[in-house]
N, C-alpha and C positions, 0 to 999 in steps of 0.2 A: 216633686217639681211643680212650680206654679204654672198653671195653664190658663187661669181666668182671673182677671182683676176687675173689681168694682170700685169706681171712683165716685166720690160724693162731691159734686160741684163741677160745672161745665165752664168755669171762668178761665182765666189765663193759665193758672197753674194746672187745674184739672184737665184742660184741653191739651196742654203740653204733655202731661203724663199719659193721656189717652193715645196721642200720636206716637209717643215713644213705645208704648206697650204694643200698639198695632204693628209698628216697625219690627218689634222683636218677635212677632208671630203669636202674641197672646190674644185670647178672646177678651174683649173689653165691654163692660157695662158702665154707662155714665148715668148718674142720677142727679137731678137738679130740681128745684122748686120753680124755676123760671123757664117758661117756654121760649122766651127771647134768648136766653143764654144758650139753650139747647140748639136753637136755630143758628146762632152765631158759630157754635162748635161744628155743626154740620157743614157750614160754609167753609170754615177754617180747614177742616179735614179734607174736603173736596179739593181746595186750593193746594194743600200740601201734597196730596197724592198726584195732582196734575203736574206739579213741579218735579216730583220724583220720576214720573213717566218721561217728561221732557229731558231730564238728565240721564235717562237710560238706567236708572237704579232699580226700577221695578217695571213689570209688564203691565199693560193696560188690563189684562185679565186679572192679575193679582190686585190691582188697584180697585177694580170694580168689586171683587170679592171682599176686600177689606172694608170698603165703604158700605156695602150692603150689610155686612156683619155688624158694623158699628151702628148703622141706622136702626137696625133691628133692636139694638141694645141701648139706645139713647132714650131715656124716658123721663117724663115729669114725675116727680115724687113729692107727695104732700107729707111733710113732716108733722107728726102729732103736735098740736098746739101752735103750728105756724099759720100765720094769716097772710 
């Protein structure tokens, strides 16, 4: 059974996949070459989790745990030969 997903790219598609995987309870690692894209993803995930709390779909404790887990696993990755 899949327990961990690594996503290459923190753009629209990668971010959506990351949010979906977190919602499914999976551990998620997101890699990107752009620190700006990673910052946007962090903001997007925080906003998504806040909406889920407001709707009563998740607890604040669960939200914080998911966000901390993702923050730990979002990282800038320099691809060989990438400038």
